[in-house]
Structures are given as structure tokens and as C-alpha cells.
C-alpha positions in Angstrom: 14.8 8.5 -51.7 12.7 5.4 -51.1 15.2 4.1 -48.5 15.0 7.5 -46.7 11.1 7.3 -46.6 11.3 3.7 -45.4 13.8 4.6 -42.7 11.6 7.6 -41.6 8.5 5.3 -41.4 10.5 2.8 -39.3 11.7 5.5 -37.0 8.2 7.0 -36.6 6.9 3.5 -35.7 9.7 3.0 -33.3 9.1 6.4 -31.7 5.4 5.5 -31.3 6.2 2.2 -29.7 8.6 3.8 -27.3 6.0 6.4 -26.3 3.5 3.7 -25.7 6.0 1.8 -23.7 6.7 4.9 -21.6 3.0 5.5 -21.1 2.5 1.9 -19.9 5.4 2.1 -17.6 4.1 5.3 -16.0 0.7 3.7 -15.5 2.3 0.6 -14.0 4.3 2.8 -11.6 1.2 4.7 -10.5 -0.7 1.4 -10.0 2.3 0.0 -7.9 2.2 3.1 -5.8 -1.5 2.8 -5.2 -1.1 -0.9 -4.3 1.7 -0.1 -1.9 -0.5 2.5 -0.2 -3.4 0.1 0.1 -1.0 -2.6 1.4 0.2 -0.3 4.2 -3.3 0.7 5.0 -4.3 -2.9 5.3 -1.2 -3.7 7.5 -2.3 -0.9 9.9 -5.9 -2.2 10.0 -4.6 -5.7 10.7 -2.4 -4.5 13.5 -5.3 -2.6 15.0 -7.4 -5.7 14.8 -4.7 -7.7 16.5 -4.5 -5.1 19.2 -8.3 -5.2 19.8 -8.2 -9.0 19.9 -5.4 -9.0 22.5 -7.4 -6.4 24.5 -10.5 -8.5 24.4 -8.6 -11.6 25.4 -7.3 -9.7 28.5 -10.8 -8.6 29.3 -12.1 -12.1 29.0 -9.3 -13.5 31.2 -10.0 -10.9 33.8 -13.7 -11.7 33.6 -13.1 -15.4 34.0 -10.8 -14.8 37.0 -13.4 -12.6 38.6 -16.1 -15.2 38.0 -13.8 -17.9 39.4 -13.1 -15.9 42.5 -16.8 -14.9 43.0 -18.3 -18.3 42.5 -18.5 -20.8 45.3 -17.0 -24.2 45.8 -15.8 -26.4 43.0 -14.0 -23.6 41.2 -11.2 -23.2 43.7 -8.8 -25.1 41.4 -9.8 -22.9 38.5 -9.2 -19.8 40.5 -5.8 -21.0 41.7 -4.8 -21.8 38.1 -5.9 -18.3 37.0 -4.0 -16.7 39.8 -0.9 -18.8 39.1 -1.1 -17.8 35.5 -1.3 -14.2 36.5 1.6 -14.5 38.9 3.7 -16.1 36.2 2.8 -13.3 33.8 3.8 -10.7 36.4 7.1 -12.5 37.1 7.8 -12.5 33.4 7.1 -8.8 33.1 9.4 -8.1 36.1 12.2 -10.1 34.6 11.8 -8.2 31.3 12.1 -4.9 33.2 15.2 -6.1 35.0 17.0 -7.0 31.8 
């Protein structure tokens, strides 16, 4: 009889430990899901920021080109460099379209 009681106590303890383990696993799974959702949101925000930076860099480049073309002497070399850079970029785009 004593052995049966001891066995039942051990089984009860084991069952409680397993239930606690399952509870912790479920919490960890929910946390993981939340972290993955936050990671994806952050990735989207990062891509949006990169896109804005690229857009602002293009605007700055266009502004600098405009300033170089509108300004007088002394900036002819700068204007030619900017135009050369734009022509190369256009050529690159055309070659990508042809591939």
C-alpha cells in the first residue's frame, strides 16, 4: 500500500511538472510569434526608410545638377561630370532593359 501511495505521489508530481512544461512551451511559442511579427514589421519599416533615402538622394542629385547648370562659370566641369554620370546611369538602364 505504501508503495502505491508513493508511486501515485510521484506520478502526480510528474504530471504537474509536465503541465508546467507545456504551459511554458505555449508561452514561448506565443512570444516567438510576437517577436517574428515585430521583426517583419521592422523589416518593412527599414525597407521604407531605405526607399525614402534613395528618393532623397535622387532629389539631391537632381538639385545639384540643376544648380550646376544654372550657375555661371567655374562649375562647367561639375556640370559635365553630373551629366556624364546621368548618361552612364541611363546607358546602364537601357542595357538592363535589353537583357
